[in-house]
N, C-alpha and C positions, 0 to 999 in steps of 0.2 A: 916137263909136264909129269904130273903124278900118274903112275900106272896102276895104283891101288888106292881105294878109298875106305876110310874107317867108318864102321857102322856099329850101332848097338841095338839090342832088342829089349823092349820093356813089355812084359805081359805077366799077369799074376797066375797064369796057368802053366804048369811045368811042361805039359805035352806040347803046348803052342810054342814055348821057347825052344824046346828040343827040335821041333819040325823046322822052325826058321833057322836054327843053327845049322841043321843039315843042308837046307837050301843054300844058305850063304856059303857053306864050304864048297859048293859046286860052282861058284862064280869066281873065277880067278881075279877079277878086278876088285873084289871086296875082301876086307880084313875085319873080322869080328873083334871089336875091342872089349865087349862085355855084354852079359845078359843080366837083366834085373827083373825082380818080381813086383816092382813098383817104381813110379817116377822119382820119388824123393831119393831113393838109393842111387839113381843115375846122375844126380846133379853134380857131384864132385868130379866125376869122370868127364862130363861134358865141359866143365869149366877148365879142367886141367889139360885135356887132349883136344886135338883138332878132329872133331867128329863131323863127318860129312853127311851121313844118313841116319835117321832114327826110324826104326820099325816099332810102332807102339800100338797097344790095344787102347780102347777108349774107356770102357767100363771097368774100373779097378777100384778096390776098396778105399784106399787112402786118398786118392786124387785122380780125377778122370784125365784121360790122355789129352783131351781138348783143353782143359784148364791148365794142365802142365805146359803145353805148347804155348798158350797165351802168355805165360810168365817168362818165356825165353825171349831174349832180346832179338827183335826182328833183324837187326843189322848183322848178327852173327849166328842166327838160327840155322841149324843143319836142315837139309831137305827132310820132309816128313812124309812117311808112308804109313797110313793107318791100316791096321790089320785087326778086324773086329767081326763079331757075329751079328752086329746090329746095323741093318741098312738104314734105319731111321736117322742116324747121325751123319749121314753123308754130307748134307748141306752145311752143317756146323763144321765138319772136317775141312771142307774146301774154303770156308770162311777164314780159317787160320792158315791158308795157303798151302795145305797139303797137296803134294803132287799126284798122289794116288790113294785110293780107298779100296782095300782088298777085303772081301768077305770070306770068313771062315766057312768051311775048310778050304784053304788056299791050295790050288794045284801048283806044281812047279812051273809049268808054262806061264800061268798068270803072274806068278811071282817074278819070273825072269823078265817078262815084258815090262813090269813096273821098274825093275832094277835097271833095265836098259834105258828107260826114260830118264831115270835119275842120273845115270852115268853120262848120257848125252848132255844133260843140263850142266853137270859139273865140268865136263870137258870144254863146253862152250864158254863157261865162266873163266876157266883157266886161260883159254885163248884170248879172251877179251882183256884179262889182267895183264897178260904178256904184251899184248898190242898197245895197251895204254902206257906201257913203259918204253915204248919205242917212238922215234920221231915221226913214224908214219901216221899214228893216230893223234898224238898230242900236238904236233906242230900245226896241222891244218885247223884243228879246233880252236887253238889259241891265237894263231897268227894270220890265217887266211882271211881274205876280205870278202870273197864272194862265193865260197863253197866250203863244204866239209866232206870228210872221208868217212864212209860208213862201212864197218867191217861186219859182214854177215857171216853165216856159218861156213860158206864155201867160197866166197869171193869178196872183193873190195870194190865198193861203188863210190864214185865221185858224184855228189849231189850239189848242184848250184843252188844258192839261196833262192834264186828266182823260180826254181822248179818246185819248191816245197810249198804246199798248200797248208798243211797242218801236221803236227806230230802227236801221236797218241801213245800214251804209256800203259803198259800192262805188266805188272810184276817187274821182272828184271829186264824186260824187252821194251823197245819203242818201235813204232811203225811210222815211217815217213811217207805221207800221202802226197803224190804228185798228180799231175793231170791224168796220166795214163798208167801208173803203176804204184805198187806199194813196196817199200824196202824196209825189211826188219833187221834191227841190229841190237846189240847189247849195250845200252846206254841208260843213264838215269835222266828223267826229265829235269831234275834239279840241276844236274851238271850242264845240260843243254841250255837251260834257262839262264845260267850264269855266263855261258860262253857265246851264245848267239847274240848278234847285235840287237840291243833293246829297241832301236828305232825301226826294226824290221819284224821282230817277233815278240809275242807277249804270251805269258802263261795266263790262260783265261779260265782254267779249271784244274783240279788236281790231276786230271788225266790228259789234258790237252795244252799244247802250245800252238798258237795260230800265227800264220803269216799275215801281218797287218794289211799289206797291200792287196791281199786276196779276199779280204772280208767285203762282202757285197751288202749285207744288211744285218741288223741286230733286231731280233723279234722276240721280245720277252726274255726267256732264259736260253734262247737259241741264237746261234750265229750261222749265217749262210755263207759258205765258202765254195764257190764253184757249184758242183752238183751235190754237195754234202751239207748237212746241217749238224753242228756239234753244239754241245752244251757249254754255256758260260755260267759260272757259279755266281751266287749273290755277292760273295766277297770280292770277286774279281771284276764284276760288271762296272762299278763306278770308275775304276781305273781305265777300263776300255772305253767307256763313254767320254771320259775326260780327254783321252787321246784324240778322239774324233771331233771334239769340240774346239781343238786348238786352231 
């Protein structure tokens, strides 16, 4: 497991870069790979090195921080922490999956809280990647007939297919809803869609996989499963209707 994470700072204000550089130096888990006064100057370093976290301003002369992040590949995009003087961009910031939005002037406690959040996410990702390379996680998902193994942050949970009502995806996490509990783990819905038995589970929305035997009714763009109602997309609904018409 990595004990240090690489980060960069992008801000067109010298004093802002200086302050973040000082804050980063106080966090043992962070290594500052570079500071830049504009996003374009940072592109080569991001492409060449494994950057884990980007601290970036939003309003900059040549290219806004939000437009810059939008042009980075989501598959390999580092974690984004916006540091800006403009609160009105908060919604746009989170729309590009920023994990934190810090308003200037940033205090060290507020900065440290954001960094801890980033480190926890990165640590959890590493654990998941290691687990995916072991028989513990790969064998049950590919070979088991009636259950899967979910590795959460602190424990390993065995979930029978019969227990699962639906699965909801949110960023890099998924939540397995059962009758009496929720289990959160680091999986992608796409991978689960490929590995769960198609005669028992169906992707009915970009954010949901439903257990077909738990569906009680289809009402417009909603599906009733137990005590819950979840959305079925227009694109997926014909396939779902076709299944129940068999």
